[in-house]
N, C-alpha and C positions, 0 to 999 in steps of 0.2 A: 343351144347356147344363146343367151340373151345378147342383143346388139350392144356393142361397146361404144359408148359415147366418150368424147374427149374428157380427160380428167381435169385439166386446169387450163382454161383459155386466158388466164390473167397472170401468166408467169412474169417474174421481175427480171428484165434484161440485165440490170446491173449485177444481180446475184448470179445470173448465168455466166457473165463475163468473169466474175470473181471465181466461180467454181472451175471454169476452164483454165484460168491462170494457175490456180492451185494444182489442178490435175496435171498440167504440163510440167510444173515444177517438180512434182512427185515422180512423174514419168522420167524426166531427164536425170533427176537425182538417183533414182533406182538403177537406171541404165548405166550411168557413169560409175556408180559404186561397183556394179557388176564388172565393168571393164577394169577398174582399178584392182580387183581381186582375182582376175582371171589367171589361171595357171595352165601352161601348155600341156603338161602331162595329163591333166584332168580331161582336157578336150580330146587329146590323141587317143585316149582309151576308148572313146565312143565313135571314132572315125574309121573309115574303111581304107587302109593303106593300099590294098590291092587295086582299088578303084583309081586312086591317083596314079599309080604305076601304069595301069592299063591305059590310062589316057595320055601317057607319055609325058607326064609332068616331071621334069628333072630340075626345076628351079625352086630352091628353098623359099624364096620370096613369094612365088606363086602359090606354093602349098600353104603358107601362112595366111596369105590374103584370102584364099578360098575358105580355109578353116574359120578364120575370124569373121568373115562376112556371113557365112552360114550360121555361126553361133549367135551373132548379133541379130540377124534376121529373125531367128527363132525366139530369142529372148525378148526383143522389142515388141513383138506381137503379143506375147503373153503379158508383159509388163503393162503395155498400153491398155490391153483389155481389162486388166485389174485396177488401173488407176484412172482411166479417162471417162468412160461412158456412165458408170454408176453414179458418181457425184452430180453429173449434169442431170441425169434422170431424176434423182432425188429432188433437186431444186425445182425443176419445171413441173414435176408431178404434184408438188405440194405434199408429198409423203414423207416418211421417215425411214431410217434404217431398220430393217426387219430383224426380229429376234429369232425367227425360225431358221434353222440351218438350210442352206441351199436356196433361200429366198432373200433377195437383196433389199426390196422396198415394200413397205406396207402403206396403203392409202385407205383410210376409213372415210367413206363418202356416201351420203344418201342411203344409209343403212346397208351398205355393201362394203366388204373388205376386199380390196384388190391386193393380191400377192404377186409381185413382179420379180422374176429372175432375169437379171440383165446379163446378156452375153455379148461378146464382141462380134464375131462373124457367125454365119449360119452353119458352119461345119464343125461345131464344137462337140456335138454329141456322137457317141457310139451307143450300142445297145445297152451297155451297163450304166453309163452315165445318164442316159435318158430315163432308165428305170429309177435311178436314184432321184432324179429330178421329180419324177412323178410321185415318189414316196414322200419327198419333202413338201410338195404341194398338198398331199393328203394330210400331213401333219398340220400344215397351216389351216387346212379346211376344218379340222377338228377344233382348232382355236376359235374359228369364226362361228362354228355351230354352238360352242359353249357361250359365245356372246350373243347368240340368237340373231345373227346377221347373215345376209346372203354372201356368197363367196365367188370371186372371179380370179382364177389364176392365169397369169400371162407370162410367156417367155418373150422377152424383147431383145432383138439383135440390133446392135448399134449401127451396123452397116450391112449392105447386101439386100437381096430380095428373097422373100419366102412366101410362096403361094401354096396354101394347103387346101386341097379339095375337101368339100364338106364330108364326103364319104371317108376321108382319112383323118378327120379332125379328132384330136384327143379330148379329154375333159378340160384341157387348158387351151388357150389361144396362143398362136405364134405370130408375132408381128416383127417385120424387119425394115431397117432403113427408114425411108420416108413414112411408111405406114406406122411404124413404132413411134416416131417422134411426133407425127401428126396426132396420134391418139393421146399422147401425153399432154400436148400443148393446144390442140385445136388449130394449129398453124401448119398448113400444107407445105410451107417453105422453110420450116425450122431446120430440117436436115441439111439444107445448104447454108443456113445462117450460122451454123456451128463453126464453119470455116471462117466467116467474117468476124465472129466473136473472138477468134484466136488473135486477131490483130497482128502485131509484130512480136508477140510473145515468143513464138518458136525461135526467131532469130536471136533472142536474148540468151537462149540456152545452148545453141548449137556450137558456139565457139569453144566452150569448156568441154563439150562432148567430143568434139573433133580432136582436141588436145589429148583427152583420155584415150581415144581410139588409136591415135598415132603412137602414144607411149606404149599401149598394150601390144600393138603391132611390132614395135621395136624390141620389146622384151621377149616376145615369143620368137622372133627371128633370131635373136641372140641365143636363146636357149636351144632352139632347133639346130642351129649351126653347130653349137658346142656339143650337143648330145647325139645328133643323128646325121652329121656330115663327116666324110672322110677328110684326111689331111689335104687332099687335092681339091676339096670343096664340093665334091659330088655327094649326093644323098646316099647314106648307108641304109639301103632298103632292108637288108637282113636284120640289122639292129632295130630298125623301126618296127618291123613286123613282129620280131620277138617280144618287144616291149608291149605291143598291142594285143598279141594273141598267144604268146608263149607262156612258159612257166613263170 
């Protein structure tokens, strides 16, 4: 595989800050909308009530806190991955949104087409999804061949570390965290600059998010108490388990 040189050493910091601001807005908007639409029964269907009982949890508030916390932790990682890293990578790479499925960015430079799949962390692939990614790269490669240009496929991970031994390398390159952002920008410190480029934007969004979170928590506790607690206030485990696993 040919050596990868930095794609764009002259990125525009103002455009990066703007892209980060938009990405943060989309992240919090999506997460808040998810909280506003959350329904207790939809989540309870996917939880393990036996586990909560086995851990001696008899406090309805504690059940709701754990359910909601786990739900948001899972949702925010997915939403963040979908909204944050890709637009930043597009801006700093000098590329454009790709048209090939499974490829996020296309950069046409020096008679080479770079196809970049932007992922969040390094644990996104299983055997099936990795195979699909390889097939998507192969589709992009055919486009490059039709244009009579060289082809370089790259999977870029927004954070984390990924060191692939030469003997294990695929026909595409995998770069993570510092290595990925340095390749895009030529700047070895860009991966830390992303934090500073956020500025105070996160604080502008957290207040509304916290209100939505508290409201969701209150609604879920109200519904749980009404539907799955006995008259004395104790949790009706039989009723809860029948809802989760019965007819």
